[in-house]
N, C-alpha and C positions, 0 to 999 in steps of 0.2 A: 504493500500499500504506500502510495506516495506521501511525502511529508506535506502537511497542510500549510496554507498560508496563515501566519500567526496574527490574525485580526479578529475583532469581535464579529464582524460581518461573516467571516468564514465559520465561526462557531455557530452563529445563528442559522446559517444555511445548512449545516450538517444536522442540527437539531430539527429544523423544519422538515428535512427530508425523511426523518423517522417519526414525525408527529402523526397522531391519530385523532381526527376530529371527534370521534366517539369518546375517546378517553378524555378529551378536553372537557366535554360536558360533565363526565363523572367527577373529574378533578375539581372543577369549579364548584360543584356541590360539596364535595368532600372537604375542601378548604374554605368553606363558608364565605363565598364571594358575593352573596346577595346584599341588598341594601340594609345597612344597620348591623351586618355581621362583622366579625373581626377581620375577615379578608375582603371586605367590600371593595369592589372594583378591580381586584386582581385579575389578570388575563392569563389564560392557559391555552397552549396549542396542542396538548395531548402527548407529552413525552413522559414515559415512566422513569423513575429514579435510576434503575440499572442502566438504561439507555443514555440518560444524561451523564452519568458517571463514565460510561464508555467513551462518549464523545469528549468529555472533559479530559480524559487521559490522553487523548491524541493532541491536546492543546496545552500540555503541561508547561510549556515555556512561553505561553502567551504573555506579552508585556503587561506590566501593571496598569498602564494607561488604557489598554484595550479591555482589561478586566473591569476597570471603572466604567467603561462604556456598557458592558454587559449588565453591570449592577444598576445602571440608570434605565435599563429597558423596562417597559411596562409588562413584558412577558415573564412570568414566574420562572419557567424552565431556563430561560437565559440567565436570570439572576442566580439561580441555583448552580448552574454550570460555572459561572464566575466565581462563586464562593468555593466550590470544590477545587477549582484551579488555584485560588488564593491559599487554601489550606496547604496545597503542595508547595507553594512558594515558601510559606512559613516553615514547614517541615524541613525543607532543604536549608533554610537560613539558620535554623537552630541546630542542625546536625553537628556533631563533634568535628567533622572534617571541615565544615565551612565556618560555622560560628560567626556569621555576618551580622553584627549588631545593627549597622546602618540599614541593612536590608530589612531586618526584623522591624525596626522602627517605621520604615516606610509602609510596610505591609499593615502594621497595627494602625497607623494613622489613616490609611486608605479605608480600612475596615470601619473604624469608628466614624469617619466622615460619612460613609454610606449608611451606617446605623442612624446617625443624627439626621440625615435628610430622608429617612423613612424608606430606605431601599432593602433593608433586611427586615421584612415586614410580614412574616408568617412563621408559625412554629417550626415547620420543617427547615426553613432557611436558617433560623437561629440555632436549632439543635444540630444542624449539620456543619456549623461553622465556628460558633463562639468558643468552644473549648479548644479547638484546633488552631484558630488564628489569634485569639487573645490570650488563651491560657498559658502558652509558653512564654509570652512576653511578661505578663504580670506575675508569673510564678516567682520571678527573681527580683521583683520591684515593688514599690508601694502599690497597694491595691485601692488606694483612695479613689481613683477614677471609677472603679466598679461601684463604690458606694454612691458616688455622684450620679452614675447612671441609674442605680436602683432608686434614687430619691426622686427621679423624674416621674411624671404621670404616664408616660408612654408605656403601654403594654410590652412593646418589643424591646425598648431599652431596658426595662426591668428584667425581662426574660434573658437578654443577652448577659446582663451582669451576673445573674444567678447561674446560667448554664456555663459561663466561662469557668466557674469554680469546679466543674466536673473534672477538669484537668488536675486541679489541686487534690481532689478526693482520690483520684487514681494514683496520685503520688503519696497518699497517706496523710494528707494535710486537710482536716475538715474545718478548721477554725473560721475561715472567711465564709464558708458556706453557712455555718451556724449563725454567724452575725447577720448575714444577708437574709436568711430565713426569718430571723426575729424581726428584721425591719419590714419584711414583706407580708407577715402574717395578716395584717388588717386588710390586705388587698384581696377581695373576694372574687375577682375575676377568675373564671375557670382555668385559663391557661397559666395563670400565676399560681393558683392553688395546686394544679397538677405538677408544676415545676418545683414548688416548695416540697411537696410530699415526695416526689421522685428523688430529689437530692438528699433529703433526710434518709430515705430508704437506702440509698446507695452508701451513705456514711455507715449505717448499720451493717450493710452487707460487705463492704470493701475495706472499712477502716476499723471501726470499733462499735459494737452494739451498745456498749455502755454510754457512749456519746449520744447516740440516738435516744436511749432510754432517759438520759438526764434531760434532754431537750423536751421530750414528751412529758416528763414529771413536771417540768416547769410551765409548759405551754399548751398541753392537750386541751385543757378546759376552754382555751381561747381560739383554738384552731378551727378552721372551716371543716365541714364534713369530708370534702374531697381531699384536702391536704392530709388530714388524719388517716383517711382510708389508704392513700398511697404510702404514707410513712410507715404504717404498721403492717403492710402487706406480708412481710416475711417474718413477723413475730408469731408466737404461738397463739392459738385461739383464745386462751385465757388472757394473754397479754392484750390482744386486740380488744377483747370485750372490756377489760379493765379501763383502757384509755378511752374508749368510745363512751363508756359510762360516765366519764368526767365532763363531757360536754353539757 
């Protein structure tokens, strides 16, 4: 297979070539793109995630400026492809062989700029990118910017802040996640509730169940039903019943 032209337009052309209009209809329903829903106005052309990732792999060296063009597209699959490619850039920049701090900073700034202008604006986009693109950068630096993101009203900025910490959890460090979960507990929006419960569950699963139980002892009475259900999913039935009885 010939090497593709490294432009946003070429990525879009390859994705459009494998798009299915029938899938587009399904995806627009699945990602709640109707008026008043969290994905209102988002556009889909009907490319499934494995196909998007396959195309993105062919464009691993796509320049950052071209990735930024993808992120500004109204088409969801184009933005997802851009984020997957950006993840690869960060992975290479943090690899021990390269350790390119300047490149890491450019990637981080490009990503945060896209978040601020509302281009990382659905749960799959956040979940496929935040831990991989922001996580390695903030793992070794002040995490204050994550708390500033979490303090914003934007659903997506808050979810980006919290999902970034999945990188820290996987490295055995739950502290920032716990603090952000405490900050976000009052937010009863479903996609924040699910993210809070999910990250707490992962702390218990991957790091230390005692940290999860301590959080639940302190906060179960104030947690939303969804967050509590996700957080206690891997506990015993007796433990789940106990914490749910505190609400």
